[in-house]
N, C-alpha and C positions, 0 to 999 in steps of 0.2 A: 557432526552430519550437519546441523542446522548451520552453523557458523559458514560453512563453505557454500552453503546455499544462498545465504545473505549476501556474503562478498561477490558471488557471481551475479546477484542481483542489485548490484552497485550500492550497498551499505557499506558504512564507514563503522569500523569499531569506536566506541568512546575511549577517549583517551584513561587508561588505567584499568582496562579491563584484565589485561594478564597479571598484573601485580598479585591481586588477592583472590588467592581461588573461592573465598567464601563469598564475594562480592556476586551479585547478578551480572549476567554477561547482556550489555545493552550494544545495540548496533542502532543507526539513525541514517536516513536518508532525508533529503530535501528536494521536493519536486514542485516545478512551478504551477501545476495543475492541482496538486494536494496539497502542497505545504509540507509540513515536517510529518514523517512516517517513523514511529520507534519501535524496534523490535528487542524483545526481552527474551531470553533464552531461559526456559525451565527445565532445569537438568536433575530434579528431584526422582529419587526411587520409583515412585508411585505414580507420577504425572511429568512426561518429558514432553516438550513440544515448545512452542513459540508462540508470545502474547505479542499482537500486533496492536498498537495505540496510533490512530489515525482519524480526523475528522471528529474528535471527540468520543470516538467509540474504542472500546477495549475487547477485542477478540483472540479467543485461544484456539491454535491450530497444533494438531498432531499428525497430519497428513500432509506431506510435500504437494500433492495434487491439489487441496484445497487452499493452501496457501498460495501457491504460485497462481490460483484463479482470481483469489482475491485481490492479491498484488496487481495482477493484470487489470481487473476491474476498476482498481483506483486509480491506475494510470489513464484509464480511457473515460472515465466518467464524463470530464467536460467535452471530449469530443463529441460524445452522443448529446448532450445538453446542446452545444452549439449546433449540431445538425437539426435538431428541432427547431432551435429559433429560426436559423436559415429557411428550414422547410414552411415554417409558419408566415416569415417574411415574404418569400417566394408566392405562397399561395394568397396572401390579401394582394400582392401585385396583379396576379393573374386575375382576380375576382373583380379589380378594377379596371381592366382593358375594355374597351369599345369594340365589341366585334361585330 
């Protein structure tokens, strides 16, 4: 289930994922905004889910909605940051206008 979800989100399977069933299933994605995003599928009987490693953080998800929200947030972090910088620049320019 997580495999299909990650593939739909443009993750790529690490080479050799299907050869040995005992190894971890790793998927990766590169974004110009975030850099590398790694997903490791946990398929243990007592703990099923996905570990996402991005920006030096490691987070575990066992809920598709939470995972989707986090991936969406990762993709749009820079946009919010740039919007704040532009807003501050516009505000500074408006304060210097002589009215």
